[in-house]
Steps between C-alpha positions, in 0.01 A plus 500: 500500500594249771675187387534325837132426541437408864245239399772298328732496799230459764397192307857378532482541877181295519645225282815428702531125514477276803852381418640838597286508812653173619858615465536688827320560827346841561760753604344546845529124568878467476676281754715666768835646386683203650345282229668449156461787252265365233353749256347509153608769255312620193727569206381558142499325165771254401775682310459819702733637767251467786479130426877459484554704817227320694594148399863588569414617849305180559801296388738693725265474797461127447871451563469658847382311807148569624415714197266423213360735235257384234509711183177520302450609140240778474388779269712733718420840650120540512433135572783483753357786708160330503650166606705655780204703622264202528759282673549257210867591471755630750741715297483632144675711238319807368555825318494793742227689317271195515570447871421867566161454332439191715577692820276792405222280360499665158414320176556221413451410869160501669609676818821534707701181548717414806831521316838593651844503343802291589747659257546697184707271279587662166340699219301321232546615140198522272559325167301535180654235277461497120673328212815682394370540142157630604396861426404576861688781673251602770199361685265706285639326190337177623157623383335232290716225647480221754696520825547296815446712811625232740322245715165586653555639848857610437670834550608472137135507392436811708802678352412391146146633530627831636744538210242404239260749653768773494561421132129538422453135402171327571430127545330328209217262584544127450441405138561849362790584273729747680629625164151635426520732801746791464572506875418137573721225634421141590633414846585145604575403861803273469774406744855607424591161356187483284552860388851423377377198305208695354733774369735239358211320328349820359179485708562842653676818394641592841494401864524692823708380791605653831799328659857522618802496271562267340175306470580147390198457273591816307866401486415156366274654236776740391726201433238351265348809340631853430301732726493863617359680803295817455625813672245588772672795666242746368228332707667557838377858567139408424512193723645700787239772460205261489608213727768629736873503564562131436639536150844601376688503172753217488729359229502155352870493404620358170603140550235427762344283230686364199524756217232720661587874492486712814174680579353714778203353680284517814624383837268392784625366838432139593404410855459192714177524699325306777167515678507777760380252762795266461680475836805722532731211588417319176554808283826586677626144446405509133663839447819375662493191277460719191808709577712211623425319173604788275834359384332178391213689337743711294631178347143417398415845358702824501203716608571377853803731496259790555382371837628733773349603836522869415285469186293205626319718755386746228152348462266796561205533466490127567574476873800304617395202713616540864678165479704618202569827683639298791752341265602835350536646848739218578716609206446869579304605192143524626532871581668581168189476280505748210196726553369463144503121503772491232876463492 
């Protein structure tokens, strides 16, 4: 069965608020490159790494003359690609597999979107978080329970639905008892912060999250409540076979979160993307700002350590924007793209 019903996400696209639409001019209406660099950037939910990274970049940019970046809280990957494509937002964070679907026009998108990459940033780690004293050892063990699959329109939701589908778990209709269905699970669409609170308060049995290490909301929860992460390494081959070469097996080392044992999980690259029609000069200037801000960004979150021109150009099948390529050419990495799109 298909968990990421296109109707649900197409509805999201139609319901984008006028507040977002007022944030930035359309990408093809940017002022000349001699004008100040003013851009909006779509992040993710508060407590997640996209949000920390994006707001950090906005803070760093604000300290530079003639530069202003406005960071916006969003549902993350799916919504961000839609916002960039329709000109409501200039730059956005996204999971690579979601951006690839946007470029090709596959579900949950209703046709190809004009999306180009600025940089590959780091690999997200998929989390399935449970209480430390719970009986759950695998995704399939969640049958009969209630889980948060992440915010509507997020890459987390897409990954959660894929994993639940792989585990043979089916969504239970509103008002039905999931415990009465042997392979049923009730799915809630909660942000990372709300998911952590719901697990702490006993409203859910587990929550899914896809983010960099460490994710603040998970770390804060671990300080208040003993938790574990489920080992997801067994799902990697199936994901690669069905959805493509975006997924890898990565560790979550012991000590990443307080008293949480090490596990193996699923890694997915994170990208920064723009509208393909954004002028090259603007994208080149933004890319330069990103790399020149790295030392300050590392102080805000350690995932910024992974930013490097050699890996940043590995964005295939999402095309690299010509403006970003101009920056990488200036630092002599544009012709060093790994052919597979991976490090």
